[in-house]
GURORO-313921 format. One record per residue (C-alpha): residue in one letter; residue number from 1; x, y, z. Coordinates in nm, 4 decimals, decimal comma. Layout:
// GURORO-313921
- A;NUM;X;Y;Z
...
// end
This chain:
// GURORO-313921
- M;1;18,8907;16,8635;6,4296
- P;2;18,5981;16,9915;6,2172
- A;3;18,3043;16,7643;6,1536
- R;4;18,3478;16,4870;5,8951
- R;5;18,0563;16,2596;5,9808
- L;6;17,7399;16,4657;5,9783
- L;7;17,3881;16,3972;6,1002
- I;8;17,1684;16,6256;5,8882
- G;9;16,8090;16,7258;5,9397
- P;10;16,5267;16,7704;5,9534
- A;11;16,5494;16,6030;5,6137
- D;12;16,3305;16,3637;5,4215
- A;13;16,4290;16,1014;5,1638
- A;14;16,3887;16,3537;4,8809
- F;15;16,6473;16,5838;5,0378
- A;16;16,8938;16,2992;5,0842
- D;17;16,8444;16,1866;4,7255
- R;18;16,8993;16,5392;4,5983
- F;19;17,1935;16,6606;4,8062
- L;20;17,3854;16,3687;4,9576
- P;21;17,6209;16,1796;4,7247
- A;22;17,5972;15,8015;4,7322
- G;23;17,8461;15,6506;4,9727
- D;24;17,9123;15,9719;5,1661
- D;25;17,9559;15,9286;5,5400
- C;26;17,6478;16,1311;5,6378
- R;27;17,3123;16,0347;5,7828
- T;28;16,9813;16,2180;5,8105
- F;29;16,6990;16,2433;6,0607
- G;30;16,3405;16,3210;5,9689
- P;31;16,1003;16,5784;6,1099
- A;32;15,9109;16,3062;6,2970
- A;33;16,2140;16,1807;6,4937
- R;34;16,1251;16,1910;6,8623
- G;35;16,4650;16,2083;7,0297
- W;36;16,8375;16,1545;7,0181
- A;37;16,8127;15,7970;7,1464
- E;38;16,5698;15,7035;6,8694
- V;39;16,7903;15,8563;6,6011
- A;40;17,1122;15,7086;6,7418
- A;41;16,9563;15,3620;6,7455
- G;42;16,9508;15,3756;6,3660
- F;43;17,3214;15,4529;6,3259
- P;44;17,5318;15,1827;6,1574
- P;45;17,7611;14,9874;6,3901
- G;46;18,0633;15,1957;6,4801
- W;47;17,9237;15,5149;6,3291
- A;48;17,8659;15,8322;6,5311
- P;49;17,8337;16,1904;6,4064
- D;50;18,0962;16,4563;6,4680
- A;51;17,8206;16,7179;6,4503
- V;52;17,4506;16,7671;6,3867
- L;53;17,3796;16,9898;6,0878
- V;54;17,0459;17,1643;6,1406
- R;55;16,8523;17,2936;5,8423
- S;56;16,6912;17,5909;6,0113
- D;57;16,5133;17,7238;5,7046
- Y;58;16,1495;17,6572;5,6118
- T;59;16,0829;17,3804;5,8593
- S;60;16,0573;17,3451;6,2362
- V;61;16,3471;17,2043;6,4370
- P;62;16,2621;16,9366;6,6967
- A;63;16,3394;17,0495;7,0522
- W;64;16,5496;16,7376;7,1234
- V;65;16,8147;16,8569;6,8749
- W;66;16,9356;17,1092;7,1313
- S;67;17,0153;16,8242;7,3710
- A;68;17,2449;16,6467;7,1243
- P;69;17,5765;16,5392;7,2832
- V;70;17,7799;16,6623;6,9832
- P;71;17,8136;17,0116;6,8330
- V;72;17,4997;17,1473;6,6683
- V;73;17,5682;17,3542;6,3558
- A;74;17,2777;17,5624;6,2249
- L;75;17,2453;17,6581;5,8580
- A;76;17,0873;18,0042;5,8504
- H;77;16,9159;18,0458;5,5134
- D;78;16,7346;18,3655;5,4157
- P;79;16,7893;18,5555;5,7428
- N;80;16,6202;18,8601;5,5889
- L;81;16,2945;18,6626;5,5609
- L;82;16,3367;18,4526;5,8727
- W;83;16,4841;18,7149;6,1052
- H;84;16,2443;18,6584;6,3965
- T;85;16,3101;18,2852;6,3888
- S;86;16,6846;18,3387;6,3502
- R;87;16,6912;18,5676;6,6517
- D;88;16,5314;18,3002;6,8714
- L;89;16,6780;17,9821;6,7291
- L;90;17,0362;18,0520;6,6261
- P;91;17,1681;18,1452;6,9730
- L;92;17,0959;17,7849;7,0751
- A;93;17,3372;17,6447;6,8157
- D;94;17,7052;17,5877;6,8851
- L;95;17,8016;17,7236;6,5429
- V;96;17,6005;17,9095;6,2791
- L;97;17,6817;17,9066;5,9076
- T;98;17,5291;18,1708;5,6819
- D;99;17,6170;18,3820;5,3799
- R;100;17,8849;18,6493;5,4201
- P;101;17,6528;18,9520;5,3979
- A;102;17,4396;18,8048;5,6780
- V;103;17,7357;18,7308;5,9091
- A;104;17,7779;19,0956;6,0044
- R;105;17,4064;19,1426;6,0705
- L;106;17,3865;18,8395;6,2975
- A;107;17,7063;18,9466;6,4737
- R;108;17,5484;19,2860;6,5454
- A;109;17,2602;19,0947;6,7047
- G;110;17,5080;18,9431;6,9504
- M;111;17,5811;18,6117;6,7758
- A;112;17,9587;18,5808;6,7896
- H;113;17,9497;18,2144;6,6837
- V;114;17,8546;18,2886;6,3201
- R;115;18,0846;18,2001;6,0300
- P;116;18,0493;18,2436;5,6499
- A;117;17,9409;17,9591;5,4243
- N;118;17,7790;17,9083;5,0879
- L;119;17,4531;17,7272;5,1652
- Y;120;17,3380;17,7217;4,8038
- G;121;17,5569;17,4569;4,6445
- L;122;17,4508;17,2338;4,3583
- D;123;17,2425;16,9210;4,3979
- R;124;17,3620;16,5895;4,2614
- H;125;17,1154;16,5952;3,9690
- T;126;17,2596;16,9243;3,8451
- L;127;17,6130;16,7902;3,8861
- A;128;17,5229;16,4688;3,7022
- E;129;17,4060;16,6737;3,4011
- I;130;17,6968;16,9165;3,3961
- D;131;17,8781;16,7357;3,1134
- A;132;17,5693;16,6640;2,9047
- P;133;17,6031;16,7863;2,5433
- D;134;17,4581;17,1272;2,4725
- G;135;17,1316;17,1361;2,2852
- D;136;16,9674;17,4280;2,1080
- R;137;16,9997;17,7404;2,3192
- D;138;16,6853;17,9086;2,1937
- V;139;16,6469;18,1551;2,4849
- D;140;16,8726;18,4590;2,4793
- V;141;16,7999;18,5917;2,8291
- L;142;16,6285;18,3865;3,0992
- F;143;16,5085;18,4565;3,4488
- V;144;16,3418;18,1919;3,6665
- G;145;16,2368;18,2730;4,0217
- N;146;15,9963;18,4289;4,2691
- L;147;15,7961;18,7216;4,1297
- N;148;15,6144;18,8068;4,4533
- P;149;15,6457;19,1876;4,4886
- A;150;15,6237;19,1651;4,8689
- V;151;15,9404;18,9567;4,8756
- R;152;16,1293;19,0546;4,5595
- G;153;16,0147;19,4113;4,4921
- D;154;16,3575;19,5509;4,4049
- R;155;16,4283;19,2688;4,1632
- L;156;16,1017;19,3292;3,9757
- R;157;16,2236;19,6727;3,8701
- W;158;16,5287;19,5111;3,7126
- L;159;16,3163;19,2451;3,5480
- G;160;16,1151;19,5225;3,3851
- R;161;16,4335;19,6314;3,2098
- V;162;16,5090;19,2733;3,1095
- A;163;16,1555;19,2273;2,9740
- R;164;16,1949;19,5303;2,7461
- L;165;16,4828;19,3508;2,5719
- A;166;16,2210;19,1262;2,4075
- D;167;16,2059;19,3815;2,1257
- R;168;16,5407;19,2483;2,0050
- D;169;16,6112;18,9265;2,1995
- R;170;16,4313;18,6069;2,2945
- V;171;16,3503;18,6736;2,6611
- V;172;16,1803;18,4324;2,9023
- I;173;16,0747;18,5304;3,2558
- A;174;15,9276;18,2340;3,4411
- T;175;15,8190;18,1363;3,7905
- G;176;15,7051;17,8145;3,9555
- V;177;15,9450;17,5936;3,7558
- F;178;16,1356;17,3321;3,9549
- G;179;16,3302;17,0072;3,9291
- A;180;16,4018;16,8559;3,5891
- A;181;16,1902;17,1160;3,4089
- Y;182;16,3909;17,3963;3,5713
- R;183;16,7238;17,2387;3,4799
- A;184;16,6061;17,1861;3,1224
- L;185;16,5030;17,5504;3,0966
- L;186;16,8455;17,6673;3,2186
- R;187;17,0100;17,4509;2,9547
- R;188;16,8149;17,6344;2,6837
- A;189;16,9486;17,9746;2,7923
- R;190;17,2440;18,1656;2,6563
- V;191;17,2402;18,4144;2,9460
- V;192;17,0684;18,3811;3,2847
- F;193;16,9826;18,7066;3,4622
- N;194;17,0197;18,7001;3,8389
- R;195;16,9950;18,9521;4,1192
- S;196;17,0582;18,8645;4,4826
- I;197;16,8775;18,9981;4,7878
- R;198;17,1695;19,0570;5,0246
- G;199;17,4711;19,0316;4,7960
- E;200;17,4878;18,6551;4,8516
- C;201;17,5822;18,3863;4,6011
- N;202;17,2353;18,2382;4,5711
- Q;203;17,1497;17,9012;4,4226
- R;204;17,0615;18,0334;4,0786
- A;205;17,4129;18,1734;4,0289
- L;206;17,5853;17,8361;4,0463
- E;207;17,3009;17,6532;3,8715
- A;208;17,3276;17,8865;3,5716
- A;209;17,7014;17,8209;3,5481
- A;210;17,6533;17,4449;3,5780
- A;211;17,3939;17,4531;3,2980
- G;212;17,6371;17,6143;3,0539
- A;213;17,4643;17,9528;3,0474
- V;214;17,6458;18,2796;3,1128
- L;215;17,5422;18,4296;3,4442
- A;216;17,4559;18,8012;3,4547
- Q;217;17,4970;18,9140;3,8178
- E;218;17,4969;19,2542;3,9867
- A;219;17,8515;19,3922;3,9956
- E;220;17,8385;19,4787;4,3660
- N;221;17,7642;19,1195;4,4744
- A;222;17,9872;19,0290;4,7689
- E;223;18,0078;18,6515;4,7204
- V;224;17,9823;18,5504;4,3542
- P;225;18,3401;18,6738;4,2800
- L;226;18,4631;18,4158;4,5344
- Y;227;18,3327;18,1387;4,3067
- L;228;18,3376;18,2837;3,9538
- A;229;18,5703;18,5436;3,8026
- P;230;18,3964;18,8699;3,7019
- G;231;18,4260;18,9396;3,3317
- A;232;18,5872;18,6031;3,2607
- E;233;18,3314;18,3583;3,4032
- Y;234;18,0215;18,5775;3,4380
- V;235;17,8935;18,9184;3,3284
- P;236;17,8749;19,1752;3,6092
- Y;237;17,6229;19,4534;3,5466
- T;238;17,5343;19,7898;3,6971
- A;239;17,2383;20,0239;3,6632
- E;240;17,4308;20,2055;3,3902
- D;241;17,5354;19,9129;3,1708
- L;242;17,2853;19,6250;3,2075
- E;243;17,1474;19,6376;2,8533
- E;244;17,4859;19,7115;2,6973
- G;245;17,6548;19,4247;2,8802
- L;246;17,3878;19,1729;2,7806
- A;247;17,3949;19,2887;2,4182
- R;248;17,7737;19,2598;2,4041
- C;249;17,7666;18,9076;2,5451
- L;250;17,4919;18,7905;2,3088
- A;251;17,6598;18,9416;2,0043
- D;252;17,9787;18,7393;2,0583
- E;253;17,8692;18,3747;2,0583
- P;254;18,2224;18,2237;2,0608
- G;255;18,3144;18,4512;2,3503
- R;256;17,9896;18,3750;2,5302
- R;257;18,0482;18,0034;2,4910
- A;258;18,4080;18,0299;2,6159
- M;259;18,2927;18,2241;2,9228
- A;260;18,0208;17,9663;2,9896
- D;261;18,2676;17,6783;2,9557
- R;262;18,5081;17,8342;3,2060
- A;263;18,2286;17,8874;3,4563
- R;264;18,0926;17,5352;3,4084
- A;265;18,4382;17,3892;3,4796
- R;266;18,4494;17,5830;3,8082
- A;267;18,0968;17,4734;3,9014
- R;268;18,1979;17,1070;3,9126
- G;269;18,3501;17,1653;4,2560
- Y;270;18,0486;17,3460;4,4009
- G;271;17,8250;17,0651;4,5216
- W;272;17,6094;17,1417;4,8259
- L;273;17,7953;16,9091;5,0601
- D;274;18,1336;17,0155;4,9182
- L;275;18,0651;17,3777;5,0096
- I;276;17,9327;17,2883;5,3550
- R;277;18,2420;17,0800;5,4270
- A;278;18,4653;17,3615;5,3005
- A;279;18,2987;17,6031;5,5423
- L;280;18,3423;17,3606;5,8324
- A;281;18,7069;17,3118;5,7406
- G;282;18,7476;17,6883;5,7580
- C;283;18,6226;17,6730;6,1177
- A;284;18,9064;17,4395;6,2231
- P;285;19,0811;17,7016;6,4418
- D;286;18,7551;17,7575;6,6318
- W;287;18,6491;17,3954;6,6682
- S;288;18,7614;17,3573;7,0297
- A;289;18,5430;17,6585;7,1189
- V;290;18,2533;17,4972;6,9298
- R;291;18,2913;17,1825;7,1389
- E;292;18,3031;17,3839;7,4611
- R;293;17,9862;17,5637;7,3627
- A;294;17,8246;17,2282;7,2861
- A;295;17,9095;17,0978;7,6338
- R;296;17,7513;17,4030;7,7974
- R;297;17,4468;17,3860;7,5727
- A;298;17,3821;17,0163;7,6417
- G;299;17,3565;17,0932;8,0127
- S;300;17,1241;17,3921;7,9791
- S;301;16,7516;17,4052;8,0519
- A;302;16,5446;17,1641;7,8432
- R;303;16,2385;17,3783;7,9164
- T;304;16,4001;17,6834;7,7547
- R;305;16,4987;17,4832;7,4482
- A;306;16,1484;17,3456;7,4057
- R;307;15,9876;17,6894;7,4409
- V;308;16,2138;17,8493;7,1799
- S;309;16,1720;17,5579;6,9396
- S;310;15,7938;17,5792;6,9737
- R;311;15,7940;17,9522;6,9021
- S;312;16,0252;17,9022;6,6044
- A;313;15,7975;17,6335;6,4617
- A;314;15,5057;17,8770;6,4707
- V;315;15,7060;18,1388;6,2826
- Y;316;15,8121;17,8824;6,0216
- R;317;15,4499;17,7854;5,9636
- T;318;15,3632;18,1529;5,9071
- Y;319;15,6378;18,2012;5,6490
- S;320;15,5596;17,8751;5,4721
- A;321;15,1930;17,9666;5,4436
- S;322;15,2835;18,3058;5,2942
- G;323;15,4820;18,1504;5,0111
- A;324;15,7745;18,3780;5,0962
- R;325;16,0279;18,1481;4,9362
// end
């Protein structure tokens, strides 16, 4: 049976407040936790996890996690940026969840225990605001995100085309905006421009829909059509029709609003934990194999686990210092 009760970490109180709904049967462990026994001592009476959900993104994973007596499920964010860490760390997990475009790449690297998942679901603050009345949408086309050319070089070329629309439209291109200010900015937009790295459904795609803006997403994206209907719930664009598609959407405000409303209704079901649980449910036929892998992993060399975790932590520190996110 797939995991229902999840132990999630490393995670601080801010993560729990942002992503875990009140009353859900999940618990977290922090980065300073020193071992399974210490963490288990804090479980409520009668509660035990079905699996440990490891956030293997921009943080280091404590070595003791790989000795957990239940399946360890790794969430593999941004494998293009964190490839060296992924190569070392993910083979230790009993199951790996990542975006669909990354599944094939990790499988080619010999990781047969990788399954698709959307790791970029909505936080509870975004969901809480989803039915808030619309205010003045005074931004025609908005982009908010990383503008580092070393990380997002391809996207910058597209943003150059978006920026040139300022001759006719109200265009905002912003970076370094987070939290409530970010959500407020999305709610001012009529259209949100987005371009993925790997063809994944990244966080901005669902956040734009939840904010009542129309998402403009590259037509070849592999995952967004699984969550929003092209042409009906978002605007797909190509190199040939980007400007034309945006102009057509902006010129038809009733149509734009109807498209945004359809997408916002879909977004209500795309909370972070909802999408993680959906991915785990999809692994139901493989769950006995996950448990068998967990049993073998729990009996493997603690020294090997510690060495790999230490190396992974060093790589994480390098990426965090570079501001690659």
